[in-house]
C-alpha atoms as an extended CHARMM CRD file, in Angstrom:
* protein
*
       175  EXT
         1         1  MET       CA            -64.9370000000       58.4780000000       24.2980000000  PROA      1               0.0000000000
         2         2  ASN       CA            -63.3170000000       57.4390000000       27.5850000000  PROA      2               0.0000000000
         3         3  ASP       CA            -61.1140000000       59.6540000000       29.7840000000  PROA      3               0.0000000000
         4         4  HSD       CA            -57.8770000000       58.3840000000       28.2390000000  PROA      4               0.0000000000
         5         5  GLU       CA            -59.1030000000       58.9870000000       24.6800000000  PROA      5               0.0000000000
         6         6  ARG       CA            -60.2940000000       62.4610000000       25.7240000000  PROA      6               0.0000000000
         7         7  PHE       CA            -56.8810000000       63.2440000000       27.1700000000  PROA      7               0.0000000000
         8         8  LEU       CA            -55.0310000000       62.0020000000       24.0690000000  PROA      8               0.0000000000
         9         9  SER       CA            -57.2570000000       64.0740000000       21.7970000000  PROA      9               0.0000000000
        10        10  LEU       CA            -56.9650000000       67.2790000000       23.8260000000  PROA      10              0.0000000000
        11        11  PHE       CA            -53.2490000000       66.8980000000       24.5500000000  PROA      11              0.0000000000
        12        12  ASN       CA            -52.4690000000       66.3080000000       20.8770000000  PROA      12              0.0000000000
        13        13  GLN       CA            -54.5110000000       69.3680000000       19.8970000000  PROA      13              0.0000000000
        14        14  GLN       CA            -52.9640000000       71.5300000000       22.6110000000  PROA      14              0.0000000000
        15        15  VAL       CA            -49.3530000000       70.6470000000       21.7860000000  PROA      15              0.0000000000
        16        16  THR       CA            -50.0500000000       70.9440000000       18.0420000000  PROA      16              0.0000000000
        17        17  LEU       CA            -51.4870000000       74.4410000000       18.6120000000  PROA      17              0.0000000000
        18        18  SER       CA            -48.3520000000       75.3260000000       20.5960000000  PROA      18              0.0000000000
        19        19  LEU       CA            -46.0920000000       74.0040000000       17.8320000000  PROA      19              0.0000000000
        20        20  ASN       CA            -48.0420000000       75.8200000000       15.1220000000  PROA      20              0.0000000000
        21        21  THR       CA            -47.6380000000       79.0200000000       17.1440000000  PROA      21              0.0000000000
        22        22  LEU       CA            -43.9210000000       78.4530000000       17.7320000000  PROA      22              0.0000000000
        23        23  GLU       CA            -43.3960000000       77.7620000000       14.0430000000  PROA      23              0.0000000000
        24        24  GLN       CA            -44.5270000000       81.2930000000       13.1850000000  PROA      24              0.0000000000
        25        25  ILE       CA            -42.3960000000       83.1640000000       15.7270000000  PROA      25              0.0000000000
        26        26  PRO       CA            -39.7310000000       85.4600000000       14.2460000000  PROA      26              0.0000000000
        27        27  ALA       CA            -36.1700000000       84.3870000000       15.0710000000  PROA      27              0.0000000000
        28        28  GLY       CA            -35.4090000000       87.3860000000       17.2840000000  PROA      28              0.0000000000
        29        29  LEU       CA            -38.2150000000       86.6040000000       19.7320000000  PROA      29              0.0000000000
        30        30  TRP       CA            -37.0850000000       83.0930000000       20.7040000000  PROA      30              0.0000000000
        31        31  THR       CA            -34.3890000000       84.1670000000       23.1770000000  PROA      31              0.0000000000
        32        32  SER       CA            -35.2860000000       87.7220000000       24.1420000000  PROA      32              0.0000000000
        33        33  ILE       CA            -36.3730000000       88.5750000000       27.6690000000  PROA      33              0.0000000000
        34        34  PRO       CA            -38.8070000000       91.5100000000       27.4210000000  PROA      34              0.0000000000
        35        35  ALA       CA            -39.5240000000       91.8860000000       31.1480000000  PROA      35              0.0000000000
        36        36  ASP       CA            -36.4550000000       90.7980000000       33.0910000000  PROA      36              0.0000000000
        37        37  SER       CA            -36.4700000000       90.5190000000       36.8710000000  PROA      37              0.0000000000
        38        38  GLU       CA            -34.9810000000       88.4380000000       39.6600000000  PROA      38              0.0000000000
        39        39  THR       CA            -38.0880000000       86.2360000000       39.6490000000  PROA      39              0.0000000000
        40        40  ASN       CA            -37.8460000000       85.4610000000       35.9190000000  PROA      40              0.0000000000
        41        41  TYR       CA            -36.4180000000       81.9670000000       36.3560000000  PROA      41              0.0000000000
        42        42  LEU       CA            -37.7590000000       78.4560000000       36.0540000000  PROA      42              0.0000000000
        43        43  GLY       CA            -36.2210000000       76.1830000000       38.6370000000  PROA      43              0.0000000000
        44        44  GLN       CA            -32.6180000000       75.0960000000       38.7430000000  PROA      44              0.0000000000
        45        45  ARG       CA            -32.1450000000       74.4170000000       35.0440000000  PROA      45              0.0000000000
        46        46  ILE       CA            -33.4830000000       77.6250000000       33.4480000000  PROA      46              0.0000000000
        47        47  SER       CA            -32.0000000000       80.8460000000       34.7940000000  PROA      47              0.0000000000
        48        48  ARG       CA            -34.0580000000       83.1490000000       32.5470000000  PROA      48              0.0000000000
        49        49  ILE       CA            -37.4370000000       82.4010000000       31.0050000000  PROA      49              0.0000000000
        50        50  THR       CA            -37.4200000000       82.7090000000       27.2190000000  PROA      50              0.0000000000
        51        51  ILE       CA            -39.6500000000       81.1740000000       24.5900000000  PROA      51              0.0000000000
        52        52  ALA       CA            -36.8360000000       78.7830000000       23.6310000000  PROA      52              0.0000000000
        53        53  ALA       CA            -36.2970000000       77.7980000000       27.2780000000  PROA      53              0.0000000000
        54        54  LEU       CA            -40.0220000000       77.2070000000       27.8300000000  PROA      54              0.0000000000
        55        55  ALA       CA            -40.4040000000       75.1390000000       24.6470000000  PROA      55              0.0000000000
        56        56  GLY       CA            -37.3750000000       73.0460000000       25.6200000000  PROA      56              0.0000000000
        57        57  HSD       CA            -38.6750000000       72.6180000000       29.1620000000  PROA      57              0.0000000000
        58        58  LEU       CA            -42.0730000000       71.4480000000       27.9160000000  PROA      58              0.0000000000
        59        59  MET       CA            -40.5530000000       68.9920000000       25.4750000000  PROA      59              0.0000000000
        60        60  ARG       CA            -38.1250000000       67.5560000000       28.0140000000  PROA      60              0.0000000000
        61        61  ALA       CA            -40.6900000000       67.2630000000       30.8140000000  PROA      61              0.0000000000
        62        62  GLU       CA            -43.3150000000       65.6450000000       28.5840000000  PROA      62              0.0000000000
        63        63  TYR       CA            -40.7530000000       63.2140000000       27.1770000000  PROA      63              0.0000000000
        64        64  TYR       CA            -39.5360000000       62.2820000000       30.6600000000  PROA      64              0.0000000000
        65        65  TRP       CA            -43.0220000000       61.8130000000       32.0610000000  PROA      65              0.0000000000
        66        66  THR       CA            -44.4190000000       59.8120000000       29.1390000000  PROA      66              0.0000000000
        67        67  THR       CA            -41.3630000000       57.5740000000       29.1370000000  PROA      67              0.0000000000
        68        68  THR       CA            -41.4370000000       57.0520000000       32.9080000000  PROA      68              0.0000000000
        69        69  LEU       CA            -45.1770000000       56.5310000000       33.5330000000  PROA      69              0.0000000000
        70        70  SER       CA            -45.3590000000       53.1060000000       31.8650000000  PROA      70              0.0000000000
        71        71  LYS       CA            -42.5190000000       51.8280000000       34.0580000000  PROA      71              0.0000000000
        72        72  LEU       CA            -44.0160000000       52.7350000000       37.4390000000  PROA      72              0.0000000000
        73        73  ALA       CA            -44.9540000000       49.9960000000       39.8800000000  PROA      73              0.0000000000
        74        74  PRO       CA            -47.9790000000       50.5290000000       42.1410000000  PROA      74              0.0000000000
        75        75  GLY       CA            -47.0460000000       52.7960000000       45.0560000000  PROA      75              0.0000000000
        76        76  GLU       CA            -43.6950000000       53.7690000000       43.5440000000  PROA      76              0.0000000000
        77        77  GLU       CA            -42.3690000000       57.3140000000       43.6690000000  PROA      77              0.0000000000
        78        78  MET       CA            -41.6080000000       59.0030000000       40.3520000000  PROA      78              0.0000000000
        79        79  VAL       CA            -38.6140000000       61.1980000000       41.0200000000  PROA      79              0.0000000000
        80        80  PRO       CA            -38.3410000000       64.6280000000       39.4070000000  PROA      80              0.0000000000
        81        81  PRO       CA            -35.8060000000       64.6310000000       36.5660000000  PROA      81              0.0000000000
        82        82  VAL       CA            -33.1730000000       66.5360000000       38.5510000000  PROA      82              0.0000000000
        83        83  GLY       CA            -29.7610000000       65.0850000000       37.7420000000  PROA      83              0.0000000000
        84        84  ILE       CA            -31.2150000000       62.7790000000       35.0840000000  PROA      84              0.0000000000
        85        85  PRO       CA            -29.7230000000       63.1810000000       31.6010000000  PROA      85              0.0000000000
        86        86  MET       CA            -32.2470000000       64.9590000000       29.4190000000  PROA      86              0.0000000000
        87        87  LEU       CA            -32.8610000000       65.2630000000       25.6990000000  PROA      87              0.0000000000
        88        88  GLU       CA            -30.3100000000       67.3570000000       23.8780000000  PROA      88              0.0000000000
        89        89  LEU       CA            -32.2330000000       70.2770000000       22.4220000000  PROA      89              0.0000000000
        90        90  ALA       CA            -32.0860000000       71.4480000000       18.8280000000  PROA      90              0.0000000000
        91        91  ASP       CA            -31.3880000000       75.1030000000       18.1210000000  PROA      91              0.0000000000
        92        92  ALA       CA            -34.1780000000       77.6090000000       18.7790000000  PROA      92              0.0000000000
        93        93  GLY       CA            -36.6410000000       78.1690000000       15.9740000000  PROA      93              0.0000000000
        94        94  GLN       CA            -37.7040000000       75.6510000000       13.3470000000  PROA      94              0.0000000000
        95        95  PRO       CA            -35.1260000000       73.0020000000       14.3920000000  PROA      95              0.0000000000
        96        96  LEU       CA            -36.5910000000       72.9900000000       17.9280000000  PROA      96              0.0000000000
        97        97  VAL       CA            -40.1520000000       72.8750000000       16.5670000000  PROA      97              0.0000000000
        98        98  ASN       CA            -39.2320000000       69.9270000000       14.3170000000  PROA      98              0.0000000000
        99        99  GLN       CA            -37.6690000000       68.0900000000       17.2610000000  PROA      99              0.0000000000
       100       100  TYR       CA            -40.7250000000       68.7760000000       19.4280000000  PROA      100             0.0000000000
       101       101  ARG       CA            -43.0340000000       67.3940000000       16.6920000000  PROA      101             0.0000000000
       102       102  GLN       CA            -41.0260000000       64.1530000000       16.7300000000  PROA      102             0.0000000000
       103       103  VAL       CA            -41.1290000000       64.0310000000       20.5270000000  PROA      103             0.0000000000
       104       104  LEU       CA            -44.9070000000       64.6000000000       20.4520000000  PROA      104             0.0000000000
       105       105  GLU       CA            -45.3280000000       61.5420000000       18.1980000000  PROA      105             0.0000000000
       106       106  HSD       CA            -43.1140000000       59.5140000000       20.5490000000  PROA      106             0.0000000000
       107       107  ASN       CA            -45.1420000000       60.7010000000       23.5470000000  PROA      107             0.0000000000
       108       108  LEU       CA            -48.5120000000       59.9700000000       21.9440000000  PROA      108             0.0000000000
       109       109  ASN       CA            -47.3680000000       56.4770000000       20.9150000000  PROA      109             0.0000000000
       110       110  ARG       CA            -46.1970000000       55.7520000000       24.4750000000  PROA      110             0.0000000000
       111       111  LEU       CA            -49.4440000000       57.0600000000       25.9350000000  PROA      111             0.0000000000
       112       112  ARG       CA            -51.6520000000       55.1490000000       23.4780000000  PROA      112             0.0000000000
       113       113  ALA       CA            -49.8930000000       51.9570000000       24.5460000000  PROA      113             0.0000000000
       114       114  LEU       CA            -50.8280000000       52.3420000000       28.2300000000  PROA      114             0.0000000000
       115       115  SER       CA            -53.1700000000       49.5840000000       29.3840000000  PROA      115             0.0000000000
       116       116  PRO       CA            -56.1930000000       50.1930000000       31.6170000000  PROA      116             0.0000000000
       117       117  GLN       CA            -54.2150000000       48.6100000000       34.4670000000  PROA      117             0.0000000000
       118       118  GLN       CA            -51.2980000000       50.9870000000       33.9050000000  PROA      118             0.0000000000
       119       119  LEU       CA            -53.6580000000       53.9800000000       33.7560000000  PROA      119             0.0000000000
       120       120  ALA       CA            -55.0610000000       52.9730000000       37.1600000000  PROA      120             0.0000000000
       121       121  THR       CA            -51.6030000000       52.5610000000       38.7450000000  PROA      121             0.0000000000
       122       122  GLU       CA            -51.1800000000       54.7960000000       41.7840000000  PROA      122             0.0000000000
       123       123  PHE       CA            -47.8350000000       56.4700000000       42.4250000000  PROA      123             0.0000000000
       124       124  THR       CA            -46.3430000000       59.5000000000       44.1790000000  PROA      124             0.0000000000
       125       125  PHE       CA            -44.7500000000       62.5400000000       42.5680000000  PROA      125             0.0000000000
       126       126  ILE       CA            -43.3780000000       65.3890000000       44.6860000000  PROA      126             0.0000000000
       127       127  GLY       CA            -45.3030000000       64.2280000000       47.7420000000  PROA      127             0.0000000000
       128       128  ARG       CA            -48.6500000000       63.9190000000       45.9600000000  PROA      128             0.0000000000
       129       129  ARG       CA            -50.5080000000       60.7580000000       45.0240000000  PROA      129             0.0000000000
       130       130  TYR       CA            -51.7820000000       60.2560000000       41.4840000000  PROA      130             0.0000000000
       131       131  THR       CA            -53.0850000000       57.5840000000       39.1970000000  PROA      131             0.0000000000
       132       132  VAL       CA            -51.2870000000       57.5120000000       35.8740000000  PROA      132             0.0000000000
       133       133  GLN       CA            -54.4750000000       58.7780000000       34.1780000000  PROA      133             0.0000000000
       134       134  GLY       CA            -54.7940000000       61.5620000000       36.7450000000  PROA      134             0.0000000000
       135       135  PHE       CA            -51.1910000000       62.5680000000       36.1670000000  PROA      135             0.0000000000
       136       136  LEU       CA            -51.8420000000       62.8180000000       32.4440000000  PROA      136             0.0000000000
       137       137  TRP       CA            -54.2360000000       65.6610000000       33.2300000000  PROA      137             0.0000000000
       138       138  ALA       CA            -51.4610000000       67.2500000000       35.3220000000  PROA      138             0.0000000000
       139       139  ILE       CA            -49.2370000000       67.0690000000       32.2080000000  PROA      139             0.0000000000
       140       140  TYR       CA            -51.9950000000       68.8250000000       30.2540000000  PROA      140             0.0000000000
       141       141  ALA       CA            -52.2000000000       71.5310000000       32.9330000000  PROA      141             0.0000000000
       142       142  HSD       CA            -48.4020000000       71.9060000000       32.9480000000  PROA      142             0.0000000000
       143       143  HSD       CA            -48.3880000000       72.4490000000       29.1940000000  PROA      143             0.0000000000
       144       144  SER       CA            -51.2160000000       75.0060000000       29.4400000000  PROA      144             0.0000000000
       145       145  TYR       CA            -49.4060000000       76.8920000000       32.1880000000  PROA      145             0.0000000000
       146       146  HSD       CA            -46.1950000000       77.2660000000       30.1860000000  PROA      146             0.0000000000
       147       147  TYR       CA            -47.9920000000       77.9200000000       26.8940000000  PROA      147             0.0000000000
       148       148  GLY       CA            -49.5990000000       80.8520000000       28.7160000000  PROA      148             0.0000000000
       149       149  GLN       CA            -46.1370000000       82.1140000000       29.6070000000  PROA      149             0.0000000000
       150       150  ILE       CA            -45.0800000000       81.8330000000       25.9560000000  PROA      150             0.0000000000
       151       151  ASP       CA            -48.2290000000       83.7440000000       24.9680000000  PROA      151             0.0000000000
       152       152  LEU       CA            -47.3880000000       86.5210000000       27.4270000000  PROA      152             0.0000000000
       153       153  LEU       CA            -43.7540000000       86.7590000000       26.2590000000  PROA      153             0.0000000000
       154       154  LEU       CA            -44.9710000000       87.0890000000       22.6780000000  PROA      154             0.0000000000
       155       155  ARG       CA            -47.5020000000       89.7820000000       23.5730000000  PROA      155             0.0000000000
       156       156  GLN       CA            -44.8490000000       91.7380000000       25.5050000000  PROA      156             0.0000000000
       157       157  GLN       CA            -42.9240000000       91.8730000000       22.2260000000  PROA      157             0.0000000000
       158       158  SER       CA            -45.9460000000       93.0810000000       20.2060000000  PROA      158             0.0000000000
       159       159  TYR       CA            -46.5150000000       89.6900000000       18.6000000000  PROA      159             0.0000000000
       160       160  LEU       CA            -50.1210000000       88.4960000000       18.6990000000  PROA      160             0.0000000000
       161       161  PRO       CA            -50.3510000000       84.6940000000       18.9760000000  PROA      161             0.0000000000
       162       162  PRO       CA            -53.4990000000       82.7990000000       17.9420000000  PROA      162             0.0000000000
       163       163  GLU       CA            -56.3800000000       82.4660000000       20.3550000000  PROA      163             0.0000000000
       164       164  PHE       CA            -55.8880000000       79.6470000000       22.8610000000  PROA      164             0.0000000000
       165       165  LEU       CA            -58.9720000000       77.5810000000       22.0480000000  PROA      165             0.0000000000
       166       166  GLU       CA            -58.5800000000       77.7950000000       18.2880000000  PROA      166             0.0000000000
       167       167  LEU       CA            -57.3380000000       74.2270000000       18.2360000000  PROA      167             0.0000000000
       168       168  PRO       CA            -56.1970000000       72.7990000000       14.8860000000  PROA      168             0.0000000000
       169       169  GLU       CA            -58.8140000000       70.0170000000       14.6340000000  PROA      169             0.0000000000
       170       170  LEU       CA            -61.9060000000       71.1810000000       12.7700000000  PROA      170             0.0000000000
       171       171  GLY       CA            -63.3170000000       67.9860000000       11.2800000000  PROA      171             0.0000000000
       172       172  ARG       CA            -64.3380000000       65.9480000000       14.3180000000  PROA      172             0.0000000000
       173       173  LEU       CA            -65.3030000000       66.0980000000       17.9670000000  PROA      173             0.0000000000
       174       174  ILE       CA            -62.1680000000       66.9120000000       19.9680000000  PROA      174             0.0000000000
       175       175  ALA       CA            -63.2770000000       65.5740000000       23.3250000000  PROA      175             0.0000000000
């Protein structure tokens, strides 16, 4: 298994675990803010961190990145999606989970189609240089970071999510 195949396998398992967790969350937990403070914000677009806001942020960011990576020329700068029209989000709960499952399939199809030359393409994002393959691991880290926030929000509301490494795939080597 090469690095790209490893990434695809782990990313699919990680996002699927997140979606399986989100699918089980009671309706009242999606938008509540159990520990509010002035620092409970996520950039310019999310004024208060909620499970719904985090799930939407993950879906939008992953969609933007997977759609943009294949279009980058060597040395190009990938701009952050500030001011760029984003996906319209479904309502919190099962509609958002269903939308995210569709976006995951779109993302995986785009990523599977990347050629070895595209994966080796170097570009800049927020002042840092990456290869496309290296940035894929940054996407994985980004998802893990925000899934951890979702986990904490659930625990603050007395809801115990599944263990992080209990990935859905049981029948084959994950990576």
